[in-house]
Jmol script that loads the backbone (N, CA, C; Angstrom):
load data "model"
ATOM      1  N   UNK A   1       1.184  -0.901   0.055  1.00  0.00           N
ATOM      2  CA  UNK A   1       0.484   0.333  -0.331  1.00  0.00           C
ATOM      3  C   UNK A   1       0.808   0.980  -0.052  1.00  0.00           C
ATOM      4  N   UNK A   2       0.386   2.381  -0.919  1.00  0.00           N
ATOM      5  CA  UNK A   2       1.114   3.537  -1.082  1.00  0.00           C
ATOM      6  C   UNK A   2       0.294   4.682  -0.996  1.00  0.00           C
ATOM      7  N   UNK A   3       0.588   5.661  -0.611  1.00  0.00           N
ATOM      8  CA  UNK A   3      -0.110   7.075  -0.472  1.00  0.00           C
ATOM      9  C   UNK A   3       0.602   7.571  -1.977  1.00  0.00           C
ATOM     10  N   UNK A   4       0.010   8.750  -2.411  1.00  0.00           N
ATOM     11  CA  UNK A   4       0.428   9.498  -3.383  1.00  0.00           C
ATOM     12  C   UNK A   4       1.951   9.804  -3.452  1.00  0.00           C
ATOM     13  N   UNK A   5       2.485  10.284  -2.030  1.00  0.00           N
ATOM     14  CA  UNK A   5       3.450  10.653  -2.125  1.00  0.00           C
ATOM     15  C   UNK A   5       4.769   9.770  -1.652  1.00  0.00           C
ATOM     16  N   UNK A   6       4.666   8.374  -1.870  1.00  0.00           N
ATOM     17  CA  UNK A   6       5.133   7.159  -1.228  1.00  0.00           C
ATOM     18  C   UNK A   6       5.786   6.548  -2.670  1.00  0.00           C
ATOM     19  N   UNK A   7       7.106   6.685  -2.321  1.00  0.00           N
ATOM     20  CA  UNK A   7       8.005   5.436  -3.717  1.00  0.00           C
ATOM     21  C   UNK A   7       7.771   4.501  -3.306  1.00  0.00           C
ATOM     22  N   UNK A   8       8.360   3.078  -3.745  1.00  0.00           N
ATOM     23  CA  UNK A   8       8.033   1.927  -3.998  1.00  0.00           C
ATOM     24  C   UNK A   8       9.365   1.922  -2.710  1.00  0.00           C
ATOM     25  N   UNK A   9      10.204   2.361  -2.454  1.00  0.00           N
ATOM     26  CA  UNK A   9      11.069   2.553  -1.731  1.00  0.00           C
ATOM     27  C   UNK A   9      10.586   3.035  -0.669  1.00  0.00           C
ATOM     28  N   UNK A  10       9.887   3.454  -0.226  1.00  0.00           N
ATOM     29  CA  UNK A  10       8.853   4.118   1.604  1.00  0.00           C
ATOM     30  C   UNK A  10       9.561   2.573   2.243  1.00  0.00           C
ATOM     31  N   UNK A  11       9.648   3.265   4.156  1.00  0.00           N
ATOM     32  CA  UNK A  11      10.250   2.351   4.920  1.00  0.00           C
ATOM     33  C   UNK A  11       9.414   2.398   5.854  1.00  0.00           C
ATOM     34  N   UNK A  12       8.396   3.163   5.649  1.00  0.00           N
ATOM     35  CA  UNK A  12       7.083   3.223   6.150  1.00  0.00           C
ATOM     36  C   UNK A  12       5.646   2.732   6.531  1.00  0.00           C
ATOM     37  N   UNK A  13       5.436   2.196   7.281  1.00  0.00           N
ATOM     38  CA  UNK A  13       4.016   1.640   7.487  1.00  0.00           C
ATOM     39  C   UNK A  13       2.803   2.046   7.289  1.00  0.00           C
ATOM     40  N   UNK A  14       1.883   1.871   6.916  1.00  0.00           N
ATOM     41  CA  UNK A  14       0.585   3.192   6.165  1.00  0.00           C
ATOM     42  C   UNK A  14      -0.641   2.520   6.878  1.00  0.00           C
ATOM     43  N   UNK A  15      -0.352   1.441   7.599  1.00  0.00           N
ATOM     44  CA  UNK A  15      -1.855   1.113   7.960  1.00  0.00           C
ATOM     45  C   UNK A  15      -1.443  -0.420   9.016  1.00  0.00           C
ATOM     46  N   UNK A  16      -2.108  -0.501   9.804  1.00  0.00           N
ATOM     47  CA  UNK A  16      -2.049  -1.718  10.717  1.00  0.00           C
ATOM     48  C   UNK A  16      -1.873  -2.790  10.243  1.00  0.00           C
ATOM     49  N   UNK A  17      -2.802  -3.351   8.943  1.00  0.00           N
ATOM     50  CA  UNK A  17      -2.701  -4.337   8.626  1.00  0.00           C
ATOM     51  C   UNK A  17      -1.162  -4.596   7.698  1.00  0.00           C
ATOM     52  N   UNK A  18      -0.902  -3.649   7.350  1.00  0.00           N
ATOM     53  CA  UNK A  18       1.031  -3.628   7.193  1.00  0.00           C
ATOM     54  C   UNK A  18       1.937  -3.510   8.373  1.00  0.00           C
ATOM     55  N   UNK A  19       1.471  -3.230   9.096  1.00  0.00           N
ATOM     56  CA  UNK A  19       2.819  -3.185  10.897  1.00  0.00           C
ATOM     57  C   UNK A  19       2.524  -4.914  10.736  1.00  0.00           C
ATOM     58  N   UNK A  20       1.472  -5.120  10.562  1.00  0.00           N
ATOM     59  CA  UNK A  20       1.214  -6.980  11.313  1.00  0.00           C
ATOM     60  C   UNK A  20       1.668  -8.057  10.755  1.00  0.00           C
ATOM     61  N   UNK A  21       1.632  -7.509   8.970  1.00  0.00           N
ATOM     62  CA  UNK A  21       2.382  -8.942   7.904  1.00  0.00           C
ATOM     63  C   UNK A  21       3.681  -8.589   7.765  1.00  0.00           C
ATOM     64  N   UNK A  22       4.201  -7.306   8.316  1.00  0.00           N
ATOM     65  CA  UNK A  22       5.608  -6.809   7.751  1.00  0.00           C
ATOM     66  C   UNK A  22       6.624  -8.200   8.476  1.00  0.00           C
ATOM     67  N   UNK A  23       7.683  -8.756   7.383  1.00  0.00           N
ATOM     68  CA  UNK A  23       8.505  -9.595   7.995  1.00  0.00           C
ATOM     69  C   UNK A  23       8.871  -9.771   9.660  1.00  0.00           C
ATOM     70  N   UNK A  24       9.312  -8.141   9.838  1.00  0.00           N
ATOM     71  CA  UNK A  24       9.352  -8.550  11.591  1.00  0.00           C
ATOM     72  C   UNK A  24       8.865  -8.773  12.481  1.00  0.00           C
ATOM     73  N   UNK A  25       6.959  -8.472  12.423  1.00  0.00           N
ATOM     74  CA  UNK A  25       6.077  -8.675  13.437  1.00  0.00           C
ATOM     75  C   UNK A  25       5.586  -9.901  12.865  1.00  0.00           C
ATOM     76  N   UNK A  26       5.662 -10.351  11.607  1.00  0.00           N
ATOM     77  CA  UNK A  26       4.805 -11.591  11.355  1.00  0.00           C
ATOM     78  C   UNK A  26       4.923 -13.091  12.394  1.00  0.00           C
ATOM     79  N   UNK A  27       3.909 -13.298  12.593  1.00  0.00           N
ATOM     80  CA  UNK A  27       4.149 -14.635  13.719  1.00  0.00           C
ATOM     81  C   UNK A  27       5.314 -14.542  15.067  1.00  0.00           C
ATOM     82  N   UNK A  28       5.469 -13.141  15.271  1.00  0.00           N
ATOM     83  CA  UNK A  28       6.005 -12.857  16.659  1.00  0.00           C
ATOM     84  C   UNK A  28       5.370 -12.601  17.840  1.00  0.00           C
ATOM     85  N   UNK A  29       4.243 -12.324  17.694  1.00  0.00           N
ATOM     86  CA  UNK A  29       2.722 -12.486  19.086  1.00  0.00           C
ATOM     87  C   UNK A  29       2.131 -14.068  19.038  1.00  0.00           C
ATOM     88  N   UNK A  30       1.617 -13.456  19.713  1.00  0.00           N
ATOM     89  CA  UNK A  30       0.258 -14.711  20.267  1.00  0.00           C
ATOM     90  C   UNK A  30      -0.594 -14.635  19.641  1.00  0.00           C
ATOM     91  N   UNK A  31      -1.620 -15.007  19.040  1.00  0.00           N
ATOM     92  CA  UNK A  31      -3.218 -14.400  18.362  1.00  0.00           C
ATOM     93  C   UNK A  31      -3.835 -14.297  19.768  1.00  0.00           C
ATOM     94  N   UNK A  32      -4.551 -13.615  19.835  1.00  0.00           N
ATOM     95  CA  UNK A  32      -5.196 -13.491  21.147  1.00  0.00           C
ATOM     96  C   UNK A  32      -7.362 -13.974  20.934  1.00  0.00           C
ATOM     97  N   UNK A  33      -7.207 -14.387  19.857  1.00  0.00           N
ATOM     98  CA  UNK A  33      -8.626 -15.002  19.237  1.00  0.00           C
ATOM     99  C   UNK A  33      -8.721 -16.666  20.243  1.00  0.00           C
ATOM    100  N   UNK A  34      -9.720 -17.337  20.718  1.00  0.00           N
ATOM    101  CA  UNK A  34      -9.488 -18.437  21.433  1.00  0.00           C
ATOM    102  C   UNK A  34      -9.678 -19.356  19.425  1.00  0.00           C
ATOM    103  N   UNK A  35     -10.975 -18.958  18.779  1.00  0.00           N
ATOM    104  CA  UNK A  35     -11.014 -19.508  17.270  1.00  0.00           C
ATOM    105  C   UNK A  35     -11.093 -18.934  16.871  1.00  0.00           C
ATOM    106  N   UNK A  36      -9.776 -18.562  16.204  1.00  0.00           N
ATOM    107  CA  UNK A  36      -9.200 -17.600  15.011  1.00  0.00           C
ATOM    108  C   UNK A  36     -10.576 -18.209  14.176  1.00  0.00           C
ATOM    109  N   UNK A  37     -10.747 -16.917  12.824  1.00  0.00           N
ATOM    110  CA  UNK A  37     -11.128 -17.458  11.600  1.00  0.00           C
ATOM    111  C   UNK A  37     -10.661 -16.572  10.788  1.00  0.00           C
ATOM    112  N   UNK A  38      -9.267 -16.130  11.291  1.00  0.00           N
ATOM    113  CA  UNK A  38      -8.971 -15.767  10.128  1.00  0.00           C
ATOM    114  C   UNK A  38      -8.142 -16.855   9.068  1.00  0.00           C
ATOM    115  N   UNK A  39      -8.026 -16.760   7.631  1.00  0.00           N
ATOM    116  CA  UNK A  39      -7.488 -18.096   6.495  1.00  0.00           C
ATOM    117  C   UNK A  39      -5.983 -17.129   6.809  1.00  0.00           C
ATOM    118  N   UNK A  40      -5.711 -16.344   7.093  1.00  0.00           N
ATOM    119  CA  UNK A  40      -4.184 -15.642   6.966  1.00  0.00           C
ATOM    120  C   UNK A  40      -3.832 -14.722   8.356  1.00  0.00           C
ATOM    121  N   UNK A  41      -3.660 -14.982   9.549  1.00  0.00           N
ATOM    122  CA  UNK A  41      -3.280 -14.585  10.549  1.00  0.00           C
ATOM    123  C   UNK A  41      -1.958 -14.579  10.637  1.00  0.00           C
ATOM    124  N   UNK A  42      -1.680 -13.329  11.119  1.00  0.00           N
ATOM    125  CA  UNK A  42      -0.144 -12.714  11.401  1.00  0.00           C
ATOM    126  C   UNK A  42       0.169 -12.813  13.079  1.00  0.00           C
ATOM    127  N   UNK A  43      -0.812 -13.381  13.861  1.00  0.00           N
ATOM    128  CA  UNK A  43      -0.297 -14.157  15.024  1.00  0.00           C
ATOM    129  C   UNK A  43       0.001 -15.842  14.711  1.00  0.00           C
ATOM    130  N   UNK A  44       0.592 -16.154  15.743  1.00  0.00           N
ATOM    131  CA  UNK A  44       0.964 -17.702  16.147  1.00  0.00           C
ATOM    132  C   UNK A  44       0.274 -18.515  16.660  1.00  0.00           C
ATOM    133  N   UNK A  45      -0.180 -19.820  16.420  1.00  0.00           N
ATOM    134  CA  UNK A  45      -1.524 -20.260  17.394  1.00  0.00           C
ATOM    135  C   UNK A  45      -0.514 -21.300  17.412  1.00  0.00           C
ATOM    136  N   UNK A  46       0.301 -21.923  17.241  1.00  0.00           N
ATOM    137  CA  UNK A  46       1.305 -22.954  18.039  1.00  0.00           C
ATOM    138  C   UNK A  46       2.526 -22.505  17.985  1.00  0.00           C
ATOM    139  N   UNK A  47       2.890 -23.230  19.425  1.00  0.00           N
ATOM    140  CA  UNK A  47       4.611 -22.577  19.729  1.00  0.00           C
ATOM    141  C   UNK A  47       5.769 -22.865  18.660  1.00  0.00           C
ATOM    142  N   UNK A  48       4.828 -23.832  17.578  1.00  0.00           N
ATOM    143  CA  UNK A  48       5.774 -24.318  16.638  1.00  0.00           C
ATOM    144  C   UNK A  48       6.429 -22.871  15.486  1.00  0.00           C
ATOM    145  N   UNK A  49       5.184 -22.651  15.405  1.00  0.00           N
ATOM    146  CA  UNK A  49       5.023 -21.322  14.674  1.00  0.00           C
ATOM    147  C   UNK A  49       5.834 -19.601  14.785  1.00  0.00           C
ATOM    148  N   UNK A  50       6.263 -19.548  16.277  1.00  0.00           N
ATOM    149  CA  UNK A  50       6.942 -18.554  16.663  1.00  0.00           C
ATOM    150  C   UNK A  50       8.379 -17.981  16.101  1.00  0.00           C
ATOM    151  N   UNK A  51       8.197 -16.904  16.094  1.00  0.00           N
ATOM    152  CA  UNK A  51       9.411 -16.023  15.554  1.00  0.00           C
ATOM    153  C   UNK A  51       9.495 -15.781  16.534  1.00  0.00           C
ATOM    154  N   UNK A  52      11.228 -15.850  17.040  1.00  0.00           N
ATOM    155  CA  UNK A  52      11.539 -14.919  18.060  1.00  0.00           C
ATOM    156  C   UNK A  52      12.262 -13.529  17.141  1.00  0.00           C
ATOM    157  N   UNK A  53      12.346 -12.568  17.913  1.00  0.00           N
ATOM    158  CA  UNK A  53      12.595 -11.243  17.249  1.00  0.00           C
ATOM    159  C   UNK A  53      13.299 -10.375  18.260  1.00  0.00           C
ATOM    160  N   UNK A  54      14.553 -10.320  17.441  1.00  0.00           N
ATOM    161  CA  UNK A  54      15.206  -9.159  18.337  1.00  0.00           C
ATOM    162  C   UNK A  54      14.715  -7.910  18.653  1.00  0.00           C
ATOM    163  N   UNK A  55      14.500  -7.757  19.906  1.00  0.00           N
ATOM    164  CA  UNK A  55      13.648  -6.650  20.878  1.00  0.00           C
ATOM    165  C   UNK A  55      14.497  -5.386  19.806  1.00  0.00           C
ATOM    166  N   UNK A  56      15.511  -5.164  19.408  1.00  0.00           N
ATOM    167  CA  UNK A  56      15.837  -3.942  19.098  1.00  0.00           C
ATOM    168  C   UNK A  56      15.076  -3.395  17.668  1.00  0.00           C
ATOM    169  N   UNK A  57      14.916  -4.698  17.254  1.00  0.00           N
ATOM    170  CA  UNK A  57      14.486  -4.423  16.145  1.00  0.00           C
ATOM    171  C   UNK A  57      12.920  -4.278  15.870  1.00  0.00           C
ATOM    172  N   UNK A  58      11.843  -4.310  17.213  1.00  0.00           N
ATOM    173  CA  UNK A  58      10.190  -4.304  17.322  1.00  0.00           C
ATOM    174  C   UNK A  58      10.562  -2.724  17.154  1.00  0.00           C
ATOM    175  N   UNK A  59      11.215  -2.559  18.616  1.00  0.00           N
ATOM    176  CA  UNK A  59      11.062  -1.193  18.920  1.00  0.00           C
ATOM    177  C   UNK A  59      11.231   0.315  17.918  1.00  0.00           C
ATOM    178  N   UNK A  60      12.229  -0.490  17.122  1.00  0.00           N
ATOM    179  CA  UNK A  60      12.467   0.392  15.581  1.00  0.00           C
ATOM    180  C   UNK A  60      11.065   0.450  14.726  1.00  0.00           C
ATOM    181  N   UNK A  61      10.350  -0.302  15.099  1.00  0.00           N
ATOM    182  CA  UNK A  61       8.864  -0.250  13.907  1.00  0.00           C
ATOM    183  C   UNK A  61       7.819   0.210  14.739  1.00  0.00           C
ATOM    184  N   UNK A  62       7.984   0.007  16.156  1.00  0.00           N
ATOM    185  CA  UNK A  62       6.569   0.003  17.073  1.00  0.00           C
ATOM    186  C   UNK A  62       6.704   2.385  16.639  1.00  0.00           C
ATOM    187  N   UNK A  63       8.068   2.706  16.672  1.00  0.00           N
ATOM    188  CA  UNK A  63       8.199   4.087  16.958  1.00  0.00           C
ATOM    189  C   UNK A  63       7.561   4.552  15.587  1.00  0.00           C
ATOM    190  N   UNK A  64       7.934   3.925  14.575  1.00  0.00           N
ATOM    191  CA  UNK A  64       7.710   4.558  12.972  1.00  0.00           C
ATOM    192  C   UNK A  64       5.669   4.506  13.229  1.00  0.00           C
ATOM    193  N   UNK A  65       5.056   3.575  13.695  1.00  0.00           N
ATOM    194  CA  UNK A  65       3.719   3.244  13.330  1.00  0.00           C
ATOM    195  C   UNK A  65       2.572   3.822  13.980  1.00  0.00           C
ATOM    196  N   UNK A  66       2.661   4.634  15.070  1.00  0.00           N
ATOM    197  CA  UNK A  66       1.633   5.349  15.483  1.00  0.00           C
ATOM    198  C   UNK A  66       1.711   6.704  15.538  1.00  0.00           C
ATOM    199  N   UNK A  67       2.883   6.925  14.848  1.00  0.00           N
ATOM    200  CA  UNK A  67       2.859   8.678  14.431  1.00  0.00           C
ATOM    201  C   UNK A  67       1.998   8.752  12.615  1.00  0.00           C
ATOM    202  N   UNK A  68       2.475   7.862  12.240  1.00  0.00           N
ATOM    203  CA  UNK A  68       1.468   7.509  10.685  1.00  0.00           C
ATOM    204  C   UNK A  68      -0.126   6.906  10.880  1.00  0.00           C
ATOM    205  N   UNK A  69      -0.088   6.448  11.911  1.00  0.00           N
ATOM    206  CA  UNK A  69      -1.425   5.548  11.538  1.00  0.00           C
ATOM    207  C   UNK A  69      -2.098   6.912  12.058  1.00  0.00           C
ATOM    208  N   UNK A  70      -1.833   7.702  13.680  1.00  0.00           N
ATOM    209  CA  UNK A  70      -2.560   8.818  14.186  1.00  0.00           C
ATOM    210  C   UNK A  70      -2.971  10.110  12.837  1.00  0.00           C
ATOM    211  N   UNK A  71      -1.794  10.093  12.378  1.00  0.00           N
ATOM    212  CA  UNK A  71      -1.754  11.408  11.334  1.00  0.00           C
ATOM    213  C   UNK A  71      -2.689  11.379  10.174  1.00  0.00           C
ATOM    214  N   UNK A  72      -2.658  10.079   9.920  1.00  0.00           N
ATOM    215  CA  UNK A  72      -3.705  10.004   8.507  1.00  0.00           C
ATOM    216  C   UNK A  72      -5.207   9.811   9.444  1.00  0.00           C
ATOM    217  N   UNK A  73      -5.735   9.552  10.331  1.00  0.00           N
ATOM    218  CA  UNK A  73      -6.448   9.286  11.129  1.00  0.00           C
ATOM    219  C   UNK A  73      -7.066  10.969  11.498  1.00  0.00           C
ATOM    220  N   UNK A  74      -6.700  12.090  11.524  1.00  0.00           N
ATOM    221  CA  UNK A  74      -6.705  13.295  11.926  1.00  0.00           C
ATOM    222  C   UNK A  74      -7.876  13.944  10.767  1.00  0.00           C
ATOM    223  N   UNK A  75      -8.607  14.716  10.715  1.00  0.00           N
ATOM    224  CA  UNK A  75      -9.201  15.715  10.231  1.00  0.00           C
ATOM    225  C   UNK A  75      -8.457  16.761   9.461  1.00  0.00           C
ATOM    226  N   UNK A  76      -8.493  17.181   8.314  1.00  0.00           N
ATOM    227  CA  UNK A  76      -7.663  17.825   8.198  1.00  0.00           C
ATOM    228  C   UNK A  76      -8.809  19.543   7.892  1.00  0.00           C
ATOM    229  N   UNK A  77      -9.964  19.074   7.793  1.00  0.00           N
ATOM    230  CA  UNK A  77     -10.975  20.333   8.220  1.00  0.00           C
ATOM    231  C   UNK A  77     -12.055  19.981   9.401  1.00  0.00           C
ATOM    232  N   UNK A  78     -12.138  20.926   9.908  1.00  0.00           N
ATOM    233  CA  UNK A  78     -13.475  21.093  11.481  1.00  0.00           C
ATOM    234  C   UNK A  78     -14.884  20.893  10.230  1.00  0.00           C
ATOM    235  N   UNK A  79     -15.475  19.511  10.918  1.00  0.00           N
ATOM    236  CA  UNK A  79     -16.915  19.228  10.824  1.00  0.00           C
ATOM    237  C   UNK A  79     -18.171  20.352  11.261  1.00  0.00           C
ATOM    238  N   UNK A  80     -18.776  20.815  10.609  1.00  0.00           N
ATOM    239  CA  UNK A  80     -19.868  21.209  11.606  1.00  0.00           C
ATOM    240  C   UNK A  80     -20.971  20.942  11.253  1.00  0.00           C
ATOM    241  N   UNK A  81     -21.907  20.543  12.382  1.00  0.00           N
ATOM    242  CA  UNK A  81     -22.886  19.549  11.645  1.00  0.00           C
ATOM    243  C   UNK A  81     -24.304  20.992  11.823  1.00  0.00           C
ATOM    244  N   UNK A  82     -24.891  20.285  11.742  1.00  0.00           N
ATOM    245  CA  UNK A  82     -26.843  21.613  11.623  1.00  0.00           C
ATOM    246  C   UNK A  82     -27.063  21.129  13.080  1.00  0.00           C
ATOM    247  N   UNK A  83     -27.626  22.059  13.584  1.00  0.00           N
ATOM    248  CA  UNK A  83     -27.740  22.590  14.945  1.00  0.00           C
ATOM    249  C   UNK A  83     -29.036  21.697  15.551  1.00  0.00           C
ATOM    250  N   UNK A  84     -29.689  20.312  14.744  1.00  0.00           N
ATOM    251  CA  UNK A  84     -30.098  19.461  15.360  1.00  0.00           C
ATOM    252  C   UNK A  84     -29.265  18.423  15.495  1.00  0.00           C
ATOM    253  N   UNK A  85     -28.102  18.484  15.498  1.00  0.00           N
ATOM    254  CA  UNK A  85     -27.532  17.422  16.642  1.00  0.00           C
ATOM    255  C   UNK A  85     -26.614  17.919  17.518  1.00  0.00           C
ATOM    256  N   UNK A  86     -26.779  19.251  17.991  1.00  0.00           N
ATOM    257  CA  UNK A  86     -26.277  19.649  19.341  1.00  0.00           C
ATOM    258  C   UNK A  86     -27.038  19.364  20.189  1.00  0.00           C
TER     259      UNK A  86
END
end "model"
wireframe off; spacefill off
backbone 0.3
color backbone group
């Protein structure tokens, strides 16, 4: 996934989906669903699927995601609703 200003070399995550399926995160955490319904789940369900990750790598990724995720959700303009909703 890219936005219009990103090139193919962009190293930032643009969505939570992209974050969890990144090679540094995929299968490095346990799935929290008791009966997981996903065909492809980024979390592990069995200990044999668990991938160990260097904590320094994980911390580096986590610093990028929240900034990008919150910036794209902030409204660019203030919405004024009709007085009936106030």
